[in-house]
N, C-alpha and C positions, 0 to 999 in steps of 0.2 A: 578794752583798756580801762574804761570807767568802772566796770564790775571788778576787775582785778585790783584796782586801787582802793575800791570800797572794802573789799575783803581784806586787803593788806592793812588798811587803817583800823578796821575792826579787830583783827588779830593782834596788832601791835598794842592797841588800847587794852585789850584783855591781858596782855603780858605785863605792861607797865603798871597795871592796877595791883599787881603783886610785887611790891618793891624788892623783896628778898630775891626774886627770880632775876631781876636786873642786876642787883648788887652782887649776887653770887656769880653771875655770868662774867662780870669784870674782875671780881676779887680773886678767884682761884688761879687764873693764869698769871695775874700780877703777883700773887703770893708765891707762886712757883718760881717766878723770876727772882724774887727776893731771897728765897730759901736755897734754890738750886743753882742760880746763875751768878748773881752778884758776888757771893762769897768765894766761889770756886773758879769762875772764868771772867769776872768783871773787869780785871785789869789786863786781859789779853785781847787785843783788837779782833783777831780772827775768831778765837774761841768764843768771845762774847757775841759776835755777830751771828755765828752758827747757832749758839745756844738760844739767842733771842728768836731766831727763825723757828727753832724747835718749839719754843713756848707759844709762838704765833700759831703754829700748826695745832698744838694742844688746845688753844682757844677756839680754833675753827672746829676741831673735832667735838669739843664740849658743846658749843653752841648748836651744831647740827644735830647731834644725837639727842640732847635734851629738848631742844625746840620742837623737833619732829617726833622723836620717840615718845616723850612724856606728854607733849602738847596735844598730839593727835589722839593718843589713848584717852586723855582726859576729855577731849572734845567729843569723842565717840560715846562717852557715858552721858552726855547732855542731850536733851530732846531737840535742841536747835540744830545739831549736826545732821540727824536723819532728815529733818525738814529741808535744809539747804540742798541736800543731795537729791531731793525730788524735784527741784526747780529745773527749768529747761535750759539753764545757762551752760550746763556741761561741767566737767571736772576742772577745766583749765583755770578759771578764776580762783578756785580754792587752792589748787596746787601752786599756781604762780604766786599767790599771796603768801603761802607758807614759805616759799623760797625767799621772797622779799623780806619776810619777817625774820627768817633765819639769818639773812645777810645783815639785817639791822642789828640783831643780837650779836652777830660776829663782830661787827664794828665796835660795839660796846665792849666786847671782850679783848680786842686787840689794841685799842687805844691806851689802856693802862700799861700794857706790856711795852709798847713803844715809848711811853713816857719814862718808865723805869730804865729801859735800855739807854735812852738819851741822857738821863740825869745821873745814873749811878754806875754805868759801865763805860768801857772804851770801845763799844761797838761802832763801826764806821761803815757807812754806805752812801753812795751818791744818790741824788734825787731820782735819776733815771732808773738806777738799779732798785730803788725802793718801790717805784711804780711797777716795775717788772715783778718784784717779789709779791706785791699785793695782788697782781693779776694771777701769779702762780698759786697764791692762797685760795683764790676762787676755784681754780682747777682742782687743787688739792682737797677741797671740801666735798667734791662730788660723791665719792663712795660713801662718805659718812652721812651726807644728806640722804642718800638712798637707803642706807642701813637704818637711819632714823625713821624714814617712812615705813620701812618693813616692820620695825618693832612697834611703831604706833598703830598700824592697822592690824597687826597680828595678835597683839596682847592687850589685856585690860591694864588700867593705869597702875595698879600696885605691882603687877608683874613687870610692866614696862620700866618702872623706876629701877628695879633690881637689875634687869637685863642691860639697861643703858649703862649703869655703873660697872657691871661685869664686862661690858664691851669696851668702855672708854679707858679705864685705867690699865688693864692688861695690854691693850694695844699701844697705849702711850709708853708704858714701861718697856714692853717688848720691842717697840720700834726705836728705843734709845732716846726718846725725847727728854728724859730726865737725867741722862748720862752725859759725861763729857764727850762732845762730838769728836774730839781729837784723840780720845783714849777710852773707848767704851770697853766693857768686859767682853771676854771671848764668847761667852754664852749669848749675850745680846747680839753680837756681830753675826752669830750663827743663825739665830731665829729672825732677826729684824727684816732681812730681805723678803721674807714671806708674808709680812704684814703690810697693809696699805699705809700705815703711818710712816714707814720708812720710805716708801716711794714718794709719799706726799712731801716729806721734809726734804728729800733730795731734790725734788723739783724746785722747792723754794730756795735751797742752797745754791742751785745752779743759776736761778734767776738773779740771785744776789752777787753772782760772779765767783762762786767758790765750788769748784769741781764740776763733774759731769755725773748725772744719775747712772747708777749701775743698771745693766740690762735686765737682770733678774728682778730688781726692785720695780722697774717700770712695767715689766710684763705682769708681775703679780698685782701691781696697782691697777692695771687695766682689767685683769681677771676679777679682782675684787669688785670693781665697778660694774662689770657685766653681771656677775652673780647677784650683787646687791640690787641692781636694777630689776633683774628677773624676779627676785624675791619680793620687792616692793610692789610690782605689778600683780604678782600672785596674791599677796596679802590684801591688796585693795579689792581685787575681784572676788576673793573669798569672802571678805567682809560684806561687800555689796550683795553677793549671792545669798548670804545667810540672813541678811536683814531686810532685803527688798524683793525676794522672790517667794 
């Protein structure tokens, strides 16, 4: 546990030493709230609540993909990373620290969204439902954490930046996170159930007391999680085999 906390503190310090990374992590989800939610669904209690949940999922996706995908790729280019991987502590302290760091960055990302929702929209939720929703967000983050790990260990930093962006925004748009949750376009409704973003947001909607997740969305969410997990393990072992054997 002490090694885990040491690694987590070190990684968090590295992150906050680049202020734009922290500012961007909180700015883009809040800006999305201001541009996509407040003008179009802010005065509708149910619509504003569902749209806020969508922006929270977007914040979770962004934090997971950028923190792992870009962060790991950049770490792999530094001499410190190969050294720490030769130490006898094993991979858990590093992996656990990365997860804690991603959760910390996620918190930075969701707080502005919640503030915008509370101050500028008619979104309504009970404290108990809010806690359930935050718990659902943790579950919702799993496939994106794993995808981030895969990208970070499989690609160099420059390529990882592009792939993270090409993964994040199409999944967010295709999952309907930027659309009116009560009146999404037909094409989005067709493709969304096959993306993990739709399963993730439906889990959060259900936790907030709005609807039940669709079976196809839940199945695809689980399938994406399994595939992303397998890819993350493969990428880690591939990187280890290339650099340490």
